[in-house]
N, C-alpha and C positions, 0 to 999 in steps of 0.2 A: 457547448451549444445549446442542452434542456435550461439550463439556467437564465439565459439571454432570450429563450420563447418564453421562458415561464415570465419571468420579469417583464415583458412586453417592450421591447427595445427591440427587437429581429426577431426573426423566423430562420428554423431549420431547414434545410434541406440537402438526405443521403447520399451520397456520391454514387453511389451508381439510378439515382434518381437525378442523377443535373442530362436537362439537354438543354435548348436552347429554348424551347419552348415556358419549360420550367422556371427557367431561371427569369426568363422575360417576365412573366406570367410573378414569380416573387418577386421583383427589383422593384414595377409597378405594383403591386402591393401596399410597397413600405413607403415608396417616395409618394404615393396619394394617399395615405390612409394618414391623418396628423394625429393620432394616437400614441405611432410610432416616435413622433418626434415631439412630441409632449411627452414622455418617459424619457427617452433619448439627455433631456434639458431638464428633466428634474436627476439622472445621475450626475449629469455632468456636474448640475448646484453642486448636488452631495463628496463629490470625490473631490474638488477645486474649494471647499469649505471645510480644511485644514487649518489647525493653529500652526502649522509651519510645515514648510513645502520637505522635500525627502532632502535635499542638499544641506535647509537648516536643519533639520534632523541626524543628519552625518554629520557633519559638523556641529552638535553638541555631542550627540554622543562617544567621537573622541575626543571630545572637552574633560568627559566626565571619564572617563578613561583612564586619561592624561590626572587629573583633580585625584583621585585616586591611587595614584602608583601602581598600577598596568589592572586595576580593579580585580584581587584576585577570589572576590565573593561571587565572581558575576561567572567565573571559570567551572566550569564541569568537573564536578568528583571524576568520573570516566579516567583522567590524566591520569590521577597515580595511581589507577590498578595495574597489574597485570596484564600479559599479552594472555596467561590462563585463566584471572578473574574477570578479564571483559569477557571475553567468548564462552566463558563458563566452560570452560576444557573437564572441568574434574565432576559438572552433569551431565555431559555426554560420554566422556566413558563409563558413566555407570550402566548409564540408560543401553547403550552400546555393552557394556559386559551381561549386563537382567537382557536382555535379547540374544545373547547367544546362549546362554545357559537356559534358558527358555527353548531354544530349536535344541539345543542335544537333548533336553529333558522329552521332549517331544519327539526327537529322533529314534530315543533308546527305549521310549515308551509304544513309537509301532514298531522297530524290529522285535521288540520282547511281543508282542499280539504278535504282527504275521508267521516267528517261531514257533509260537505255540496251534495256530493254525496250521500251520502245514502239517507242525511232526502230529496233531493229533487227523490231521487226513490221510497220512502215509501209516499211522496204524491200522484204520482202517482197510485201509486198501491190505497190508501186508494181512488181517488175518485174515 
């Protein structure tokens, strides 16, 4: 919607701001201002001025694929990847393992530090 407003072919009306009065005012603005009609005509001319229609483009694409035996050069190389390669399972496993090791090391350090603090505080109380 921002693109429509930016290009000058319409106005934006927020869903939360819609009232009968605001909608009527917006509609009157668009219908009475000739600049909107001019911009819509420009966009229409640009859209219609194509070399091929969508149907002609689809027919050409189908004929192209038939002429080139299925057009294997247009197929995605991802079709030949295994599941593990396509979804990067090896990288995910490595990152997950690294995260587990980091969590274990952090937990180990925290336990050692807390045990050292409790041991030193209990020694001072006993003495």
